[in-house]
Phi, psi and omega in degrees: 000137176277004173203164175228142179227129174221147172259150181309322181296336174279347184258114181295135173296143185229184171078167176292133181082358178070019182288338188246139174242117183285083181302311181304317173307304188292329177270344182080022181292132179240356186270340185192158168269149182207119184224160178241142183235139178226093184269135180290170176311141169056038179233165184242148169267211189262129173287129183206172158224182185240021183308319182294317187267337178073018184273135173267150184229149169236137186235115176257124187269126184252342178201148177088197180200175182156207174209162157256140170269108183246103180059034179092352180255132178273123183249098184303142178219158176210175178311121184104348177282137176248136179221129181261141169228137173305156167311311183284348181295134171269135185221151181213125173274149184224122177281143169267199193294339178255013182083181183210124178236132179208154174247135185248131178235136177218151176199153179291139175313138178091359185269351176267127174249111179306152173218128187068199185282357181271000000 
């Protein structure tokens, strides 16, 4: 089949607390990682880096607000924010009073080849 469609309601929450929905697995994506995270109000996600995988990541906030602690610095985000991380950056998302929902996309740097003027 030349495409795959899933609705967020059809992707079961996983991980401790059910904060992660493994979108990549459900769609069968092999070129990059993509997952959805839903943190409850005033909670924190998992602190980590991607040194072992070498993945550069971008997280897109789709609802709520909060901040990421990136290498010890608090970086505020809100609905509509994009935040990019180097693979070796230690990062941890923190939800504000209304929670924080975001989608994270990751791939090793250099795997994308720009096409045209975009």
